[in-house]
C-alpha positions in Angstrom: -5.2 -15.3 33.9 -7.8 -16.3 36.7 -11.0 -16.9 34.8 -12.9 -14.4 37.1 -10.5 -11.6 37.0 -10.4 -12.0 33.4 -14.4 -12.0 33.3 -14.2 -8.8 35.5 -11.6 -7.2 33.3 -14.3 -7.4 30.4 -16.9 -6.0 32.4 -14.8 -3.3 33.3 -13.5 -2.5 30.2 -16.2 -3.1 27.8 -16.4 -4.3 24.2 -15.1 -2.3 21.4 -17.1 -1.8 17.8 -15.3 -1.5 14.6 -11.5 -1.0 13.7 -11.2 3.0 13.3 -8.9 2.2 10.8 -10.0 0.1 7.8 -8.5 0.0 4.5 -10.2 -0.6 0.8 -7.8 -3.3 0.8 -5.1 -5.3 2.2 -2.3 -3.5 3.0 1.6 -4.3 2.6 4.0 -3.6 5.3 7.5 -4.0 4.5 9.3 -5.8 7.6 12.4 -4.2 8.9 12.2 -2.6 5.3 13.1 -4.6 2.0 14.6 -7.0 4.3 14.5 -9.6 1.7 16.9 -7.9 -0.8 18.9 -5.3 1.9 20.4 -5.4 4.8 17.1 -4.9 8.0 16.7 -1.7 9.2 19.1 0.7 6.5 18.3 3.5 5.1 18.7 1.9 2.2 16.2 -1.3 3.1 13.2 1.4 3.7 14.0 3.6 0.5 13.6 0.0 -1.6 10.3 -0.6 0.2 9.3 2.8 -0.6 9.8 1.7 -4.1 8.5 -0.9 -4.0 5.0 0.0 -3.2 4.8 -0.9 0.5 1.7 0.4 1.7 3.5 0.8 5.5 7.3 0.2 6.7 8.1 -0.7 9.8 10.8 0.5 12.6 11.7 -1.4 15.8 13.2 1.0 18.3 15.6 0.6 20.9 17.1 3.3 23.0 21.1 4.1 23.4 22.9 4.9 26.3 22.8 8.6 26.0 18.8 8.7 25.1 19.1 9.0 21.4 15.8 6.2 19.4 17.7 3.8 17.0 16.3 1.7 14.5 17.5 -1.7 15.2 15.3 -5.4 15.4 17.6 -6.5 18.7 18.6 -5.2 21.9 22.0 -6.7 21.0 24.4 -5.7 18.4 26.3 -9.2 17.2 23.8 -10.4 14.7 23.6 -7.3 12.0 26.9 -5.6 13.1 30.5 -5.9 13.4 30.7 -4.6 17.3 33.1 -7.8 18.7 35.6 -6.3 16.2 35.4 -2.4 17.1 34.3 -3.0 20.4 36.2 -6.1 22.1 35.5 -6.2 25.6 32.4 -4.7 26.3 30.1 -7.6 26.0 27.7 -8.1 29.0 28.3 -11.5 31.0 26.0 -13.5 28.4 28.2 -12.6 25.6 26.2 -10.1 24.0 26.9 -6.6 23.0 24.0 -4.6 24.2 22.6 -1.1 22.2 21.7 0.0 25.3 25.6 0.0 26.8 26.9 2.1 23.8 26.3 5.5 22.3 25.0 7.1 19.4 28.4 7.9 18.3 29.9 4.8 18.8 26.7 3.7 16.9 27.6 5.4 14.0 31.1 3.6 13.7 29.6 0.3 13.1 28.9 -1.7 9.8 26.0 -3.5 9.4 25.2 -6.3 7.5 22.9 -9.0 6.5 22.1 -11.1 10.0 24.2 -13.4 11.0 23.3 -17.0 13.3 25.7 -17.9 16.0 28.0 -20.0 13.6 28.5 -16.8 11.7 27.3 -18.1 8.8 24.6 -15.9 6.6 21.0 -16.7 8.2 19.8 -16.5 4.6 22.6 -17.2 2.5 20.6 -16.5 -0.9 20.1 -12.6 0.3 22.6 -9.9 0.4 26.1 -11.0 0.8 27.4 -10.5 4.4 30.2 -8.5 4.8 29.8 -6.4 1.8 29.2 -2.7 1.0 28.8 -0.4 3.8 25.6 0.1 5.9 24.7 2.1 9.1 22.9 2.7 11.9 20.5 5.5 11.7 18.1 7.3 14.6 14.4 7.6 14.6 14.5 10.9 13.3 16.7 10.2 10.1 14.0 7.5 9.0 11.1 9.8 9.5 12.7 12.7 8.0 13.9 10.0 4.6 9.9 8.9 4.6 8.8 12.7 4.6 11.4 13.6 1.9 10.6 10.6 -0.7 6.5 11.3 0.2 7.5 15.1 -1.1 9.4 14.2 -4.3 7.6 11.3 -5.2 4.0 12.7 -4.5 3.1 8.9 -2.7 1.6 8.7 0.7 3.2 5.7 2.8 2.6 4.7 6.1 4.7 3.7 9.4 4.5 1.3 11.6 7.3 1.6 14.6 7.3 -1.4 17.3 8.0 -0.5 20.9 11.2 -2.7 21.2 11.0 -4.5 25.0 10.1 -1.7 26.5 10.3 -3.9 29.8 14.4 -4.0 29.0 14.2 -0.6 28.9 12.6 0.1 32.8 15.1 -2.1 34.0 17.3 0.1 32.5 15.5 3.0 33.9 14.5 4.3 30.7 11.2 4.9 29.4 10.6 4.0 25.7 7.4 4.5 24.9 7.6 8.3 26.3 10.3 9.0 24.1 9.1 7.6 20.9 5.7 9.1 21.2 7.2 12.9 21.4 8.9 11.7 18.0 6.3 10.4 16.7 4.1 13.6 17.9 7.4 16.0 16.5 7.1 14.3 12.7 3.5 15.1 12.9 2.4 11.9 13.5 -1.0 12.6 15.5 -3.8 9.7 15.2 -4.5 7.4 12.6 -5.4 9.9 9.6 -1.1 10.3 9.7 -0.9 6.6 8.2 0.9 5.2 11.6 0.8 2.1 13.7 2.3 1.6 16.8 2.7 -2.2 17.9 4.7 -3.8 20.8 4.3 -7.4 22.4 4.5 -6.0 25.5 1.1 -5.6 26.4 1.5 -3.5 30.0 3.0 -1.0 28.2 0.5 -0.8 25.5 -2.0 -0.4 28.0 0.0 2.3 29.4 0.4 4.0 26.5 -2.9 4.3 25.6 -4.1 5.0 29.0 -1.9 7.6 29.8 0.9 8.9 27.6 -1.5 9.2 24.2 -3.9 11.4 26.7 -1.0 13.5 28.1 0.3 14.4 24.4 -3.0 15.2 23.1 -2.2 11.6 20.7 -4.6 9.0 19.4 -2.3 6.9 17.4 -3.8 3.2 16.6 -2.3 0.7 18.6 -1.3 -3.1 17.6 -1.0 -5.8 20.1 2.1 -8.1 18.3 1.4 -11.9 19.7 4.5 -14.4 20.5 4.5 -18.0 21.8 5.0 -17.8 25.4 8.4 -20.0 24.9 9.9 -17.2 22.8 9.9 -14.5 25.9 9.4 -11.7 23.8 7.6 -9.6 27.0 7.9 -9.7 30.9 6.1 -8.0 33.4 6.4 -7.0 36.8 4.2 -8.6 39.5 3.5 -7.2 43.0 5.9 -8.4 44.4 8.2 -6.2 41.9 10.3 -9.6 39.9 10.3 -9.3 36.6 8.5 -12.6 35.2 7.9 -14.1 31.2 4.0 -12.5 30.1 1.6 -15.1 29.0 0.0 -14.0 25.6 -1.8 -17.3 25.3 -5.2 -15.7 26.7 -4.6 -12.9 23.6 -5.8 -15.6 21.3 -9.4 -16.4 22.6 -12.2 -15.1 21.8 -12.8 -13.5 25.5 -9.1 -12.5 24.9 -9.5 -10.6 21.5 -12.7 -8.7 23.4 -10.3 -7.8 26.3 -7.4 -6.5 23.9 -10.0 -4.5 21.8 -10.6 -2.0 24.8 -7.0 -1.1 24.3 -5.7 -1.7 21.1 -6.9 -1.6 17.3 -4.9 -4.3 15.7 -3.4 -7.4 16.4 0.1 -9.1 15.0 0.0 -12.6 15.4 2.7 -15.2 13.6 1.1 -16.0 10.8 1.0 -20.4 12.1 -1.2 -19.2 14.6 -4.1 -18.3 12.0 -3.7 -22.1 11.0 -5.2 -25.2 12.5 -2.2 -27.4 11.7 1.3 -25.3 10.2 2.9 -28.3 9.2 0.1 -29.9 7.2 0.4 -30.3 3.7 -3.4 -29.0 3.3 -4.4 -25.4 4.1 -6.9 -25.2 6.3 -7.2 -21.6 8.7 -8.4 -21.5 12.4 -10.8 -18.8 13.5 -8.7 -16.6 14.7 -9.5 -13.7 11.6 -13.2 -14.0 12.5 -13.3 -14.1 16.4 -10.4 -10.8 15.6 -12.9 -8.9 13.3 -16.1 -9.8 16.1 -14.2 -8.0 18.2 -13.3 -4.6 15.8 -9.5 -5.6 15.2 -7.6 -5.8 12.1 -5.4 -8.6 11.8 -1.6 -7.8 10.6 0.4 -11.5 10.5 3.8 -12.0 10.4 6.3 -12.8 8.6 6.0 -13.7 5.1 9.8 -15.2 3.1 9.7 -16.8 0.1 12.8 -18.7 1.2 11.6 -22.3 1.3 12.4 -23.2 4.9 9.9 -20.6 5.5 7.3 -21.8 3.9 4.5 -24.5 5.4 4.1 -27.3 3.7 0.5 -26.5 1.6 2.6 -23.7 0.2 4.7 -23.9 -3.4 6.2 -20.3 -3.5 5.3 -17.4 -0.9 3.2 -15.8 -3.8 0.7 -18.6 -3.1 1.1 -18.5 0.8 0.3 -14.7 0.5 -2.8 -15.2 -1.7 -3.9 -17.7 0.8 -3.5 -15.7 4.1 -4.8 -12.4 1.7 -7.9 -13.8 0.3 -9.1 -17.0 2.0 -7.9 -16.3 5.2 -9.0 -12.7 4.7 -6.5 -11.3 7.0 -6.1 -7.1 6.7 -1.9 -6.7 5.9 1.1 -8.5 5.7 4.1 -8.1 8.0 6.9 -8.9 4.8 10.8 -9.2 3.9 9.9 -8.8 -0.2 7.4 -6.0 -0.3 7.3 -6.3 -4.3 5.8 -9.6 -4.2 3.2 -9.2 -1.8 2.0 -6.1 -4.2 1.9 -8.5 -7.0 0.2 -11.3 -5.4 -2.5 -9.1 -3.7 -2.8 -7.2 -7.0 -3.8 -10.7 -9.0 -7.1 -11.0 -7.5 
């Protein structure tokens, strides 16, 4: 973003004060449920995350061909389901089977399993065995009803953390994912920060639309979180004045000026935890000033994704517990996304 335009935007939108949602202690956010123990985004993994004491449970939301909202991480199906066996010939030219090309009734027929690599082998061999047991695809409404039921039967409140999954992709297919998700949240009683909800996305243009247009139109005041990616991940695209879609730039979001600009739209940011380190490959832990700058801008910081597999740990951390304690207590983040909610609760409770 050119400096002149950037500074003009800062003046136009103003600066934000303190965050609206400040927890008494850092939040444990169940990343796709208790996905370190059960296949991600299955109802079973959400129940386990609740039982393990997660404060919030995440829902990635994608729309089907017949406009239902399903909870699944990818826009495609082959990594976590048996779609190729059940629906041969339904892949696109790139070889992938897109959720948006299937009806909910068709998706109900799929078996969901632990994630696989492109070679078909388990991405995390020590986790729940691939191809065993029977898990299924479910809707956002079904998950919200499950959570409300668990809250009623146990007397314990848990928050939800839905992600608008690639709204730009849905717009390209003539579907308004954000409006549909917001209506479901409203109908299930999620109307403001007091209802224990965050709405997140990598798509900044869509979060601005949600903030400026959709929330006021629906009478909602939901806290928003800007997810931050490395540009090469191609997590979001934006449409230029010429109508062409191009990869969005995320680098500006990591500066003091960028964070202040973000604070005019969102209440928090979700960076990869490596973005908070001066050198993710160093054998000694050193954090940069991202958290301080975000807090100065009035933003909460909820980094992702904390896993216990050795390949997922930076060199300075000998365990997930060590890594979590460093970020929770030394770096000072406001919450963590983790596949292992129980271990995060344990790490938080040690201090």
